[in-house]
PyMOL Python script that loads the backbone (N, CA, C, O; Angstrom):
from pymol import cmd

cmd.read_pdbstr("""\
ATOM      1  N   MET A   1      67.911 142.526 101.190  1.00  0.00           N
ATOM      2  CA  MET A   1      68.958 143.459 101.490  1.00  0.00           C
ATOM      3  C   MET A   1      68.803 143.897 102.941  1.00  0.00           C
ATOM      4  O   MET A   1      67.686 144.121 103.409  1.00  0.00           O
ATOM      5  N   SER A   2      69.903 144.018 103.641  1.00  0.00           N
ATOM      6  CA  SER A   2      69.895 144.419 105.043  1.00  0.00           C
ATOM      7  C   SER A   2      69.991 145.925 105.182  1.00  0.00           C
ATOM      8  O   SER A   2      70.626 146.604 104.375  1.00  0.00           O
ATOM      9  N   LYS A   3      69.353 146.428 106.213  1.00  0.00           N
ATOM     10  CA  LYS A   3      69.505 147.835 106.566  1.00  0.00           C
ATOM     11  C   LYS A   3      70.334 147.899 107.829  1.00  0.00           C
ATOM     12  O   LYS A   3      70.065 147.193 108.801  1.00  0.00           O
ATOM     13  N   ILE A   4      71.364 148.765 107.807  1.00  0.00           N
ATOM     14  CA  ILE A   4      72.199 148.935 108.984  1.00  0.00           C
ATOM     15  C   ILE A   4      72.499 150.414 109.172  1.00  0.00           C
ATOM     16  O   ILE A   4      72.473 151.190 108.217  1.00  0.00           O
ATOM     17  N   LEU A   5      72.778 150.790 110.393  1.00  0.00           N
ATOM     18  CA  LEU A   5      73.184 152.147 110.703  1.00  0.00           C
ATOM     19  C   LEU A   5      74.668 152.090 111.049  1.00  0.00           C
ATOM     20  O   LEU A   5      75.073 151.436 112.010  1.00  0.00           O
ATOM     21  N   VAL A   6      75.472 152.793 110.241  1.00  0.00           N
ATOM     22  CA  VAL A   6      76.919 152.725 110.401  1.00  0.00           C
ATOM     23  C   VAL A   6      77.499 154.127 110.340  1.00  0.00           C
ATOM     24  O   VAL A   6      77.094 154.938 109.507  1.00  0.00           O
ATOM     25  N   ASP A   7      78.452 154.412 111.226  1.00  0.00           N
ATOM     26  CA  ASP A   7      79.214 155.652 111.121  1.00  0.00           C
ATOM     27  C   ASP A   7      80.287 155.437 110.073  1.00  0.00           C
ATOM     28  O   ASP A   7      81.062 154.484 110.155  1.00  0.00           O
ATOM     29  N   VAL A   8      80.333 156.327 109.084  1.00  0.00           N
ATOM     30  CA  VAL A   8      81.258 156.174 107.963  1.00  0.00           C
ATOM     31  C   VAL A   8      82.166 157.398 107.890  1.00  0.00           C
ATOM     32  O   VAL A   8      81.727 158.526 108.118  1.00  0.00           O
ATOM     33  N   ASP A   9      83.418 157.164 107.575  1.00  0.00           N
ATOM     34  CA  ASP A   9      84.385 158.239 107.357  1.00  0.00           C
ATOM     35  C   ASP A   9      83.974 158.983 106.091  1.00  0.00           C
ATOM     36  O   ASP A   9      84.046 158.428 104.994  1.00  0.00           O
ATOM     37  N   ASP A  10      83.543 160.237 106.234  1.00  0.00           N
ATOM     38  CA  ASP A  10      83.026 161.008 105.099  1.00  0.00           C
ATOM     39  C   ASP A  10      84.075 161.211 104.014  1.00  0.00           C
ATOM     40  O   ASP A  10      83.755 161.164 102.826  1.00  0.00           O
ATOM     41  N   GLU A  11      85.316 161.437 104.409  1.00  0.00           N
ATOM     42  CA  GLU A  11      86.378 161.639 103.423  1.00  0.00           C
ATOM     43  C   GLU A  11      86.638 160.355 102.634  1.00  0.00           C
ATOM     44  O   GLU A  11      86.799 160.392 101.414  1.00  0.00           O
ATOM     45  N   ALA A  12      86.676 159.232 103.331  1.00  0.00           N
ATOM     46  CA  ALA A  12      86.878 157.949 102.660  1.00  0.00           C
ATOM     47  C   ALA A  12      85.706 157.636 101.738  1.00  0.00           C
ATOM     48  O   ALA A  12      85.901 157.110 100.642  1.00  0.00           O
ATOM     49  N   LEU A  13      84.506 157.951 102.168  1.00  0.00           N
ATOM     50  CA  LEU A  13      83.318 157.728 101.346  1.00  0.00           C
ATOM     51  C   LEU A  13      83.371 158.584 100.075  1.00  0.00           C
ATOM     52  O   LEU A  13      83.050 158.105  98.987  1.00  0.00           O
ATOM     53  N   ALA A  14      83.771 159.836 100.215  1.00  0.00           N
ATOM     54  CA  ALA A  14      83.883 160.716  99.051  1.00  0.00           C
ATOM     55  C   ALA A  14      84.959 160.210  98.090  1.00  0.00           C
ATOM     56  O   ALA A  14      84.767 160.221  96.875  1.00  0.00           O
ATOM     57  N   ASP A  15      86.094 159.766  98.642  1.00  0.00           N
ATOM     58  CA  ASP A  15      87.157 159.214  97.797  1.00  0.00           C
ATOM     59  C   ASP A  15      86.685 157.965  97.067  1.00  0.00           C
ATOM     60  O   ASP A  15      86.980 157.786  95.885  1.00  0.00           O
ATOM     61  N   ALA A  16      85.951 157.095  97.768  1.00  0.00           N
ATOM     62  CA  ALA A  16      85.441 155.871  97.154  1.00  0.00           C
ATOM     63  C   ALA A  16      84.431 156.202  96.060  1.00  0.00           C
ATOM     64  O   ALA A  16      84.440 155.579  94.998  1.00  0.00           O
ATOM     65  N   ALA A  17      83.571 157.168  96.309  1.00  0.00           N
ATOM     66  CA  ALA A  17      82.581 157.572  95.301  1.00  0.00           C
ATOM     67  C   ALA A  17      83.270 158.075  94.043  1.00  0.00           C
ATOM     68  O   ALA A  17      82.838 157.785  92.927  1.00  0.00           O
ATOM     69  N   GLU A  18      84.342 158.828  94.229  1.00  0.00           N
ATOM     70  CA  GLU A  18      85.093 159.319  93.072  1.00  0.00           C
ATOM     71  C   GLU A  18      85.770 158.163  92.337  1.00  0.00           C
ATOM     72  O   GLU A  18      85.751 158.102  91.108  1.00  0.00           O
ATOM     73  N   ALA A  19      86.364 157.254  93.095  1.00  0.00           N
ATOM     74  CA  ALA A  19      87.064 156.109  92.487  1.00  0.00           C
ATOM     75  C   ALA A  19      86.102 155.209  91.723  1.00  0.00           C
ATOM     76  O   ALA A  19      86.431 154.729  90.639  1.00  0.00           O
ATOM     77  N   PHE A  20      84.927 154.980  92.275  1.00  0.00           N
ATOM     78  CA  PHE A  20      83.969 154.066  91.655  1.00  0.00           C
ATOM     79  C   PHE A  20      83.007 154.766  90.706  1.00  0.00           C
ATOM     80  O   PHE A  20      82.296 154.102  89.951  1.00  0.00           O
ATOM     81  N   GLY A  21      82.973 156.085  90.730  1.00  0.00           N
ATOM     82  CA  GLY A  21      82.060 156.816  89.867  1.00  0.00           C
ATOM     83  C   GLY A  21      80.613 156.690  90.298  1.00  0.00           C
ATOM     84  O   GLY A  21      79.705 156.749  89.468  1.00  0.00           O
ATOM     85  N   THR A  22      80.394 156.519  91.585  1.00  0.00           N
ATOM     86  CA  THR A  22      79.030 156.390  92.100  1.00  0.00           C
ATOM     87  C   THR A  22      78.509 157.747  92.544  1.00  0.00           C
ATOM     88  O   THR A  22      79.281 158.661  92.831  1.00  0.00           O
ATOM     89  N   LYS A  23      77.187 157.863  92.595  1.00  0.00           N
ATOM     90  CA  LYS A  23      76.576 159.147  92.922  1.00  0.00           C
ATOM     91  C   LYS A  23      75.929 159.172  94.306  1.00  0.00           C
ATOM     92  O   LYS A  23      75.787 160.241  94.898  1.00  0.00           O
ATOM     93  N   THR A  24      75.540 158.022  94.823  1.00  0.00           N
ATOM     94  CA  THR A  24      74.885 158.000  96.136  1.00  0.00           C
ATOM     95  C   THR A  24      75.742 157.243  97.141  1.00  0.00           C
ATOM     96  O   THR A  24      76.579 156.418  96.774  1.00  0.00           O
ATOM     97  N   LYS A  25      75.514 157.542  98.414  1.00  0.00           N
ATOM     98  CA  LYS A  25      76.244 156.853  99.477  1.00  0.00           C
ATOM     99  C   LYS A  25      75.949 155.352  99.432  1.00  0.00           C
ATOM    100  O   LYS A  25      76.846 154.522  99.581  1.00  0.00           O
ATOM    101  N   LYS A  26      74.692 155.030  99.226  1.00  0.00           N
ATOM    102  CA  LYS A  26      74.283 153.622  99.183  1.00  0.00           C
ATOM    103  C   LYS A  26      75.010 152.887  98.065  1.00  0.00           C
ATOM    104  O   LYS A  26      75.544 151.798  98.280  1.00  0.00           O
ATOM    105  N   ASP A  27      75.033 153.476  96.874  1.00  0.00           N
ATOM    106  CA  ASP A  27      75.721 152.842  95.746  1.00  0.00           C
ATOM    107  C   ASP A  27      77.216 152.695  96.022  1.00  0.00           C
ATOM    108  O   ASP A  27      77.819 151.669  95.710  1.00  0.00           O
ATOM    109  N   THR A  28      77.802 153.735  96.612  1.00  0.00           N
ATOM    110  CA  THR A  28      79.234 153.694  96.913  1.00  0.00           C
ATOM    111  C   THR A  28      79.559 152.566  97.876  1.00  0.00           C
ATOM    112  O   THR A  28      80.509 151.814  97.655  1.00  0.00           O
ATOM    113  N   VAL A  29      78.788 152.441  98.931  1.00  0.00           N
ATOM    114  CA  VAL A  29      79.030 151.383  99.917  1.00  0.00           C
ATOM    115  C   VAL A  29      78.833 150.014  99.286  1.00  0.00           C
ATOM    116  O   VAL A  29      79.646 149.115  99.502  1.00  0.00           O
ATOM    117  N   ASN A  30      77.777 149.839  98.515  1.00  0.00           N
ATOM    118  CA  ASN A  30      77.518 148.536  97.896  1.00  0.00           C
ATOM    119  C   ASN A  30      78.595 148.158  96.884  1.00  0.00           C
ATOM    120  O   ASN A  30      79.021 147.004  96.836  1.00  0.00           O
ATOM    121  N   VAL A  31      79.037 149.120  96.077  1.00  0.00           N
ATOM    122  CA  VAL A  31      80.093 148.844  95.110  1.00  0.00           C
ATOM    123  C   VAL A  31      81.394 148.506  95.839  1.00  0.00           C
ATOM    124  O   VAL A  31      82.111 147.586  95.445  1.00  0.00           O
ATOM    125  N   ALA A  32      81.695 149.253  96.901  1.00  0.00           N
ATOM    126  CA  ALA A  32      82.915 148.990  97.666  1.00  0.00           C
ATOM    127  C   ALA A  32      82.886 147.598  98.291  1.00  0.00           C
ATOM    128  O   ALA A  32      83.901 146.901  98.290  1.00  0.00           O
ATOM    129  N   LEU A  33      81.747 147.190  98.818  1.00  0.00           N
ATOM    130  CA  LEU A  33      81.628 145.843  99.398  1.00  0.00           C
ATOM    131  C   LEU A  33      81.808 144.772  98.329  1.00  0.00           C
ATOM    132  O   LEU A  33      82.517 143.789  98.547  1.00  0.00           O
ATOM    133  N   ARG A  34      81.169 144.958  97.175  1.00  0.00           N
ATOM    134  CA  ARG A  34      81.316 143.981  96.091  1.00  0.00           C
ATOM    135  C   ARG A  34      82.755 143.920  95.587  1.00  0.00           C
ATOM    136  O   ARG A  34      83.280 142.839  95.322  1.00  0.00           O
ATOM    137  N   GLU A  35      83.389 145.081  95.455  1.00  0.00           N
ATOM    138  CA  GLU A  35      84.777 145.128  94.986  1.00  0.00           C
ATOM    139  C   GLU A  35      85.711 144.442  95.986  1.00  0.00           C
ATOM    140  O   GLU A  35      86.621 143.713  95.590  1.00  0.00           O
ATOM    141  N   GLY A  36      85.487 144.671  97.257  1.00  0.00           N
ATOM    142  CA  GLY A  36      86.299 144.000  98.276  1.00  0.00           C
ATOM    143  C   GLY A  36      86.162 142.489  98.205  1.00  0.00           C
ATOM    144  O   GLY A  36      87.155 141.766  98.293  1.00  0.00           O
ATOM    145  N   ALA A  37      84.929 142.011  98.046  1.00  0.00           N
ATOM    146  CA  ALA A  37      84.689 140.571  97.941  1.00  0.00           C
ATOM    147  C   ALA A  37      85.311 140.007  96.664  1.00  0.00           C
ATOM    148  O   ALA A  37      85.870 138.911  96.679  1.00  0.00           O
ATOM    149  N   SER A  38      85.215 140.748  95.565  1.00  0.00           N
ATOM    150  CA  SER A  38      85.808 140.292  94.299  1.00  0.00           C
ATOM    151  C   SER A  38      87.326 140.210  94.398  1.00  0.00           C
ATOM    152  O   SER A  38      87.937 139.267  93.896  1.00  0.00           O
ATOM    153  N   ARG A  39      87.928 141.192  95.042  1.00  0.00           N
ATOM    154  CA  ARG A  39      89.390 141.171  95.209  1.00  0.00           C
ATOM    155  C   ARG A  39      89.825 139.960  96.037  1.00  0.00           C
ATOM    156  O   ARG A  39      90.840 139.330  95.741  1.00  0.00           O
ATOM    157  N   LEU A  40      89.059 139.647  97.060  1.00  0.00           N
ATOM    158  CA  LEU A  40      89.382 138.480  97.881  1.00  0.00           C
ATOM    159  C   LEU A  40      89.287 137.199  97.050  1.00  0.00           C
ATOM    160  O   LEU A  40      90.165 136.341  97.138  1.00  0.00           O
ATOM    161  N   ARG A  41      88.226 137.064  96.242  1.00  0.00           N
ATOM    162  CA  ARG A  41      88.080 135.879  95.389  1.00  0.00           C
ATOM    163  C   ARG A  41      89.227 135.779  94.392  1.00  0.00           C
ATOM    164  O   ARG A  41      89.760 134.693  94.167  1.00  0.00           O
ATOM    165  N   ARG A  42      89.612 136.911  93.789  1.00  0.00           N
ATOM    166  CA  ARG A  42      90.730 136.896  92.833  1.00  0.00           C
ATOM    167  C   ARG A  42      92.041 136.533  93.518  1.00  0.00           C
ATOM    168  O   ARG A  42      92.845 135.787  92.959  1.00  0.00           O
ATOM    169  N   ALA A  43      92.265 137.052  94.721  1.00  0.00           N
ATOM    170  CA  ALA A  43      93.497 136.732  95.459  1.00  0.00           C
ATOM    171  C   ALA A  43      93.553 135.250  95.797  1.00  0.00           C
ATOM    172  O   ALA A  43      94.612 134.630  95.697  1.00  0.00           O
ATOM    173  N   LYS A  44      92.421 134.677  96.197  1.00  0.00           N
ATOM    174  CA  LYS A  44      92.374 133.238  96.500  1.00  0.00           C
ATOM    175  C   LYS A  44      92.628 132.415  95.238  1.00  0.00           C
ATOM    176  O   LYS A  44      93.342 131.414  95.285  1.00  0.00           O
ATOM    177  N   ALA A  45      92.049 132.830  94.112  1.00  0.00           N
ATOM    178  CA  ALA A  45      92.248 132.106  92.853  1.00  0.00           C
ATOM    179  C   ALA A  45      93.709 132.182  92.417  1.00  0.00           C
ATOM    180  O   ALA A  45      94.273 131.193  91.951  1.00  0.00           O
ATOM    181  N   LEU A  46      94.313 133.346  92.568  1.00  0.00           N
ATOM    182  CA  LEU A  46      95.718 133.503  92.206  1.00  0.00           C
ATOM    183  C   LEU A  46      96.608 132.649  93.098  1.00  0.00           C
ATOM    184  O   LEU A  46      97.558 132.032  92.617  1.00  0.00           O
ATOM    185  N   ALA A  47      96.311 132.609  94.383  1.00  0.00           N
ATOM    186  CA  ALA A  47      97.085 131.771  95.300  1.00  0.00           C
ATOM    187  C   ALA A  47      96.951 130.294  94.930  1.00  0.00           C
ATOM    188  O   ALA A  47      97.922 129.541  95.009  1.00  0.00           O
ATOM    189  N   GLU A  48      95.763 129.886  94.531  1.00  0.00           N
ATOM    190  CA  GLU A  48      95.552 128.489  94.119  1.00  0.00           C
ATOM    191  C   GLU A  48      96.326 128.183  92.840  1.00  0.00           C
ATOM    192  O   GLU A  48      96.928 127.115  92.729  1.00  0.00           O
ATOM    193  N   LEU A  49      96.320 129.092  91.882  1.00  0.00           N
ATOM    194  CA  LEU A  49      97.105 128.892  90.658  1.00  0.00           C
ATOM    195  C   LEU A  49      98.590 128.796  90.973  1.00  0.00           C
ATOM    196  O   LEU A  49      99.291 127.952  90.413  1.00  0.00           O
ATOM    197  N   ALA A  50      99.074 129.651  91.861  1.00  0.00           N
ATOM    198  CA  ALA A  50     100.489 129.618  92.249  1.00  0.00           C
ATOM    199  C   ALA A  50     100.822 128.287  92.915  1.00  0.00           C
ATOM    200  O   ALA A  50     101.860 127.687  92.638  1.00  0.00           O
ATOM    201  N   ARG A  51      99.930 127.831  93.796  1.00  0.00           N
ATOM    202  CA  ARG A  51     100.147 126.550  94.475  1.00  0.00           C
ATOM    203  C   ARG A  51     100.217 125.413  93.461  1.00  0.00           C
ATOM    204  O   ARG A  51     101.091 124.550  93.540  1.00  0.00           O
ATOM    205  N   ARG A  52      99.285 125.424  92.509  1.00  0.00           N
ATOM    206  CA  ARG A  52      99.270 124.368  91.495  1.00  0.00           C
ATOM    207  C   ARG A  52     100.491 124.447  90.581  1.00  0.00           C
ATOM    208  O   ARG A  52     101.027 123.423  90.160  1.00  0.00           O
ATOM    209  N   GLY A  53     100.926 125.674  90.279  1.00  0.00           N
ATOM    210  CA  GLY A  53     102.125 125.835  89.466  1.00  0.00           C
ATOM    211  C   GLY A  53     103.353 125.286  90.172  1.00  0.00           C
ATOM    212  O   GLY A  53     104.172 124.602  89.558  1.00  0.00           O
ATOM    213  N   GLU A  54     103.483 125.582  91.453  1.00  0.00           N
ATOM    214  CA  GLU A  54     104.614 125.074  92.229  1.00  0.00           C
ATOM    215  C   GLU A  54     104.561 123.556  92.366  1.00  0.00           C
ATOM    216  O   GLU A  54     105.597 122.902  92.485  1.00  0.00           O
ATOM    217  N   ALA A  55     103.361 123.003  92.349  1.00  0.00           N
ATOM    218  CA  ALA A  55     103.200 121.550  92.467  1.00  0.00           C
ATOM    219  C   ALA A  55     103.471 120.851  91.135  1.00  0.00           C
ATOM    220  O   ALA A  55     103.533 119.623  91.076  1.00  0.00           O
ATOM    221  N   GLY A  56     103.635 121.645  90.053  1.00  0.00           N
ATOM    222  CA  GLY A  56     103.933 121.056  88.757  1.00  0.00           C
ATOM    223  C   GLY A  56     102.719 120.650  87.952  1.00  0.00           C
ATOM    224  O   GLY A  56     102.843 119.917  86.971  1.00  0.00           O
ATOM    225  N   ASP A  57     101.562 121.107  88.346  1.00  0.00           N
ATOM    226  CA  ASP A  57     100.329 120.722  87.649  1.00  0.00           C
ATOM    227  C   ASP A  57     100.285 121.167  86.192  1.00  0.00           C
ATOM    228  O   ASP A  57      99.518 120.610  85.407  1.00  0.00           O
ATOM    229  N   PHE A  58     101.088 122.156  85.814  1.00  0.00           N
ATOM    230  CA  PHE A  58     101.038 122.682  84.457  1.00  0.00           C
ATOM    231  C   PHE A  58     102.305 122.375  83.662  1.00  0.00           C
ATOM    232  O   PHE A  58     102.478 122.879  82.552  1.00  0.00           O
ATOM    233  N   ASP A  59     103.179 121.563  84.216  1.00  0.00           N
ATOM    234  CA  ASP A  59     104.453 121.279  83.563  1.00  0.00           C
ATOM    235  C   ASP A  59     104.287 120.673  82.174  1.00  0.00           C
ATOM    236  O   ASP A  59     105.106 120.920  81.289  1.00  0.00           O
ATOM    237  N   GLU A  60     103.240 119.884  81.976  1.00  0.00           N
ATOM    238  CA  GLU A  60     103.040 119.265  80.663  1.00  0.00           C
ATOM    239  C   GLU A  60     102.807 120.315  79.577  1.00  0.00           C
ATOM    240  O   GLU A  60     103.026 120.036  78.398  1.00  0.00           O
ATOM    241  N   LEU A  61     102.371 121.504  79.952  1.00  0.00           N
ATOM    242  CA  LEU A  61     102.139 122.560  78.978  1.00  0.00           C
ATOM    243  C   LEU A  61     103.433 123.173  78.477  1.00  0.00           C
ATOM    244  O   LEU A  61     103.435 123.867  77.461  1.00  0.00           O
ATOM    245  N   LEU A  62     104.538 122.926  79.178  1.00  0.00           N
ATOM    246  CA  LEU A  62     105.841 123.428  78.727  1.00  0.00           C
ATOM    247  C   LEU A  62     106.333 122.679  77.499  1.00  0.00           C
ATOM    248  O   LEU A  62     107.127 123.213  76.724  1.00  0.00           O
ATOM    249  N   ASP A  63     105.874 121.462  77.314  1.00  0.00           N
ATOM    250  CA  ASP A  63     106.249 120.634  76.163  1.00  0.00           C
ATOM    251  C   ASP A  63     105.151 120.742  75.117  1.00  0.00           C
ATOM    252  O   ASP A  63     104.108 120.103  75.250  1.00  0.00           O
ATOM    253  N   LYS A  64     105.371 121.543  74.075  1.00  0.00           N
ATOM    254  CA  LYS A  64     104.346 121.790  73.054  1.00  0.00           C
ATOM    255  C   LYS A  64     103.896 120.517  72.366  1.00  0.00           C
ATOM    256  O   LYS A  64     102.760 120.442  71.897  1.00  0.00           O
ATOM    257  N   SER A  65     104.759 119.516  72.296  1.00  0.00           N
ATOM    258  CA  SER A  65     104.374 118.281  71.619  1.00  0.00           C
ATOM    259  C   SER A  65     103.288 117.532  72.390  1.00  0.00           C
ATOM    260  O   SER A  65     102.634 116.651  71.832  1.00  0.00           O
ATOM    261  N   SER A  66     103.092 117.868  73.650  1.00  0.00           N
ATOM    262  CA  SER A  66     102.065 117.162  74.430  1.00  0.00           C
ATOM    263  C   SER A  66     100.652 117.684  74.145  1.00  0.00           C
ATOM    264  O   SER A  66      99.673 117.035  74.512  1.00  0.00           O
ATOM    265  N   TYR A  67     100.536 118.844  73.499  1.00  0.00           N
ATOM    266  CA  TYR A  67      99.192 119.333  73.185  1.00  0.00           C
ATOM    267  C   TYR A  67      99.034 119.792  71.749  1.00  0.00           C
ATOM    268  O   TYR A  67      97.965 120.283  71.386  1.00  0.00           O
ATOM    269  N   ARG A  68     100.050 119.654  70.924  1.00  0.00           N
ATOM    270  CA  ARG A  68      99.909 119.956  69.489  1.00  0.00           C
ATOM    271  C   ARG A  68     100.239 118.724  68.697  1.00  0.00           C
ATOM    272  O   ARG A  68     101.147 117.966  69.038  1.00  0.00           O
ATOM    273  N   SER A  69      99.482 118.531  67.620  1.00  0.00           N
ATOM    274  CA  SER A  69      99.752 117.343  66.790  1.00  0.00           C
ATOM    275  C   SER A  69     100.737 117.641  65.691  1.00  0.00           C
ATOM    276  O   SER A  69     101.072 116.754  64.906  1.00  0.00           O
TER     277      SER A  69
END
""", "prot")
cmd.dss("prot")
cmd.show_as("cartoon", "prot")
cmd.util.cbc("prot")
cmd.orient("prot")
């Protein structure tokens, strides 16, 4: 784990702590960083699904006879 010295907006930190239910500044910052990274991964996955949907990769699923006997 890295140690850094950062000036942080106290109001934003307090709001984040309330939103995440964290009790310490360290926990709040770490949870916020993880949440930001998770949101980015989810956004990329959603964009990839949309791209594949537009490309027709899932069209065979529209025809139930193609996957049910």
